PASEZA-869123 format. One record per residue (C-alpha): residue number from 0; residue in three letters; x, y, z. Coordinates in steps of 0.1 Angstrom, whole numbers. Last residue first. Example, Ala and Ser with C-alpha at 12.3 -4.5 7.8 and 13.67 -1.06 7.14 Angstrom:
BEGIN
ATOM num residu     X     Y     Z
ATOM   1    Ser   137   -11    71
ATOM   0    Ala   123   -45    78
% end
This chain:
BEGIN
ATOM num residu     X     Y     Z
ATOM  76    Lys   106   130    93
ATOM  75    Ala    81   106    68
ATOM  74    Phe    61    85    78
ATOM  73    Phe    40    68    49
ATOM  72    Ile    65    78    18
ATOM  71    Asp   100    75    36
ATOM  70    Val    86    43    57
ATOM  69    Pro    76    29    22
ATOM  68    Ser   113    19    19
ATOM  67    Asp   117    -7    -5
ATOM  66    Leu    79    -2   -19
ATOM  65    Glu    71   -28   -47
ATOM  64    Leu    41    -3   -62
ATOM  63    Leu    13   -28   -60
ATOM  62    Asp    25   -44   -23
ATOM  61    Ile    35   -14    -7
ATOM  60    Ile     4     4   -20
ATOM  59    Ala   -17   -27    -8
ATOM  58    Gln     4   -30    24
ATOM  57    Ile    -6    11    28
ATOM  56    Glu   -43     8    20
ATOM  55    Ser   -44   -22    44
ATOM  54    Gln   -28     1    74
ATOM  53    Thr   -55    26    67
ATOM  52    Phe   -46    61    47
ATOM  51    Glu   -48    93    69
ATOM  50    Ser   -74   116    65
ATOM  49    Val   -70   155    61
ATOM  48    Gly   -30   152    48
ATOM  47    Asn   -29   160    16
ATOM  46    Cys   -22   125     3
ATOM  45    Lys   -50   107    24
ATOM  44    Arg   -75   137    13
ATOM  43    His   -64   131   -25
ATOM  42    Phe   -67    95   -22
ATOM  41    Ala  -100   100    -9
ATOM  40    Ser  -112   121   -36
ATOM  39    Arg   -96    98   -63
ATOM  38    Ser  -120    69   -43
ATOM  37    Ile  -105    37   -26
ATOM  36    Gly  -105     6   -36
ATOM  35    Ile   -65    -4   -32
ATOM  34    Lys   -63   -16   -70
ATOM  33    Glu   -89    12   -81
ATOM  32    Cys   -72    42   -63
ATOM  31    Leu   -41    29   -76
ATOM  30    Glu   -50    27  -116
ATOM  29    Gly   -68    64  -111
ATOM  28    Lys   -36    80   -93
ATOM  27    Ser   -19    65  -126
ATOM  26    Ile     5    36  -124
ATOM  25    Gly    37    38  -150
ATOM  24    Arg    63    24  -124
ATOM  23    Lys    87    58  -121
ATOM  22    Ser    48    76  -122
ATOM  21    Met    38    59   -87
ATOM  20    Glu    74    62   -70
ATOM  19    Tyr    74    98   -81
ATOM  18    Ile    37   101   -67
ATOM  17    Leu    46    84   -35
ATOM  16    Leu    74   105   -33
ATOM  15    Ala    58   139   -38
ATOM  14    Lys    31   128   -11
ATOM  13    Asn    57   128    15
ATOM  12    Met    26   121    40
ATOM  11    Asn    38   126    77
ATOM  10    Leu    26   109   106
ATOM   9    Glu    37   127   134
ATOM   8    Lys    13   154   127
ATOM   7    Lys   -13   130   138
ATOM   6    His    -1   127   168
ATOM   5    Gln    -2   162   179
ATOM   4    His   -37   164   168
ATOM   3    Thr   -43   133   190
ATOM   2    Thr   -32   152   213
ATOM   1    Cys    -1   138   232
ATOM   0    Ser     2   146   273
% end
């Protein structure tokens, strides 16, 4: 059976790619956090896999950064 812990590992966050996409567009962490409505500490926790971005946060990031392939960032292999 699939425990919650195993399932969490499948939702692998590619932090480096997110940071790259942000810097490419000149968007700072502070700016991104403000726009999607989370604190910098929440952003840090989510990027490091302590907690997960919600669907609405992911959608807000996709819209803000105009991402073509968000799957590579939010569901990295």
